[in-house]
C-alpha positions as CSV (number, residue, x, y, z in Angstrom):
1,D,-10.7,13.4,-0.3
2,L,-9.4,10.0,-1.7
3,H,-9.8,11.2,-5.4
4,S,-7.0,13.9,-5.3
5,F,-5.0,11.6,-3.2
6,P,-1.4,12.8,-3.4
7,T,1.6,10.4,-3.6
8,R,2.9,10.4,0.1
9,R,6.3,8.9,0.2
10,S,8.1,10.0,3.5
11,S,11.5,9.9,1.9
12,D,13.0,7.5,-0.6
13,L,14.2,5.0,1.8
14,L,10.9,3.3,0.8
15,V,9.4,3.4,-2.4
16,F,6.6,1.5,-4.1
17,D,6.5,-0.1,-7.9
18,A,2.9,1.5,-8.1
19,Y,1.0,4.3,-6.1
20,S,-2.4,3.5,-7.4
21,L,-4.1,-0.1,-7.9
22,T,-7.5,-0.6,-9.6
23,I,-8.6,-4.4,-8.7
24,E,-11.5,-6.3,-8.9
25,V,-13.4,-7.7,-5.8
26,G,-11.7,-11.0,-5.3
27,A,-8.8,-10.2,-6.8
28,T,-5.0,-10.0,-5.9
29,D,-2.4,-7.4,-6.9
30,A,1.0,-6.9,-5.1
31,I,2.9,-3.6,-4.2
32,T,6.7,-4.2,-4.4
33,A,8.5,-2.2,-1.6
34,T,12.1,-1.1,-2.5
35,T,13.8,0.1,0.6
36,T,17.3,1.7,1.5
37,P,18.9,0.1,2.8
38,A,18.3,-3.3,1.1
39,A,16.0,-6.0,2.7
40,Q,14.1,-3.9,5.2
41,T,11.1,-5.3,6.7
42,V,7.9,-3.6,5.2
43,T,4.8,-3.2,7.6
44,W,1.8,-3.4,5.7
45,S,-1.9,-1.9,6.6
46,S,-5.1,-0.8,5.0
47,T,-7.2,1.9,6.2
48,N,-10.4,0.3,5.0
49,T,-10.2,-3.8,5.7
50,D,-13.6,-3.7,4.6
51,V,-12.7,-2.8,1.0
52,A,-9.0,-4.2,0.7
53,T,-6.6,-6.0,2.7
54,V,-2.8,-6.3,2.6
55,A,-0.6,-9.5,3.5
56,A,2.6,-9.0,4.9
57,D,4.4,-9.3,1.5
58,G,2.3,-6.4,-0.1
59,T,-0.2,-8.5,-1.7
60,V,-3.6,-6.5,-1.8
61,T,-7.1,-8.4,-1.7
62,G,-10.1,-6.8,-3.0
63,V,-12.9,-7.4,-0.5
64,A,-15.6,-5.0,-1.5
65,A,-16.0,-2.2,-3.7
66,G,-14.4,1.1,-2.6
67,T,-11.3,2.7,-2.1
68,A,-8.5,2.0,0.4
69,I,-4.8,3.4,1.3
70,I,-2.6,0.9,1.7
71,T,0.7,2.2,4.0
72,G,4.1,0.6,3.9
73,S,6.3,1.6,6.9
74,I,10.0,0.9,7.5
75,T,12.0,1.9,10.8
76,V,15.5,2.9,10.0
77,D,17.8,3.9,12.3
78,G,15.0,4.5,15.1
79,Q,13.4,6.7,12.4
80,D,9.8,5.5,11.0
81,Y,9.4,6.2,7.1
82,T,6.0,5.6,5.6
83,T,4.8,5.4,1.8
84,Q,1.2,5.5,0.8
85,A,-0.6,4.1,-2.3
86,L,-4.5,4.3,-3.1
87,V,-6.3,1.4,-4.0
88,T,-9.6,1.1,-5.8
89,I,-11.5,-2.0,-5.5
90,I,-14.3,-2.5,-8.5
91,P,-16.9,-5.2,-8.7
92,A,-15.8,-8.2,-10.6
């Protein structure tokens, strides 16, 4: 249930500046990730690219009204870590 979406963070190695975003269709906003160790490459994905897409730099674009979960992941010493944010796209 996306309405009771909990902040999901596998560790403090990948921290977002926001865990919930609301943006309009056609607009963009960015999720800034802080990694430990610093400067790790974050791989981004969206659970619903019909609603929201996410670029390699964490910029989220609203495509259509609805909700999506944006996931960032890093690998440190062979271990994967993920963090998620809930994105709500509203009509422009």
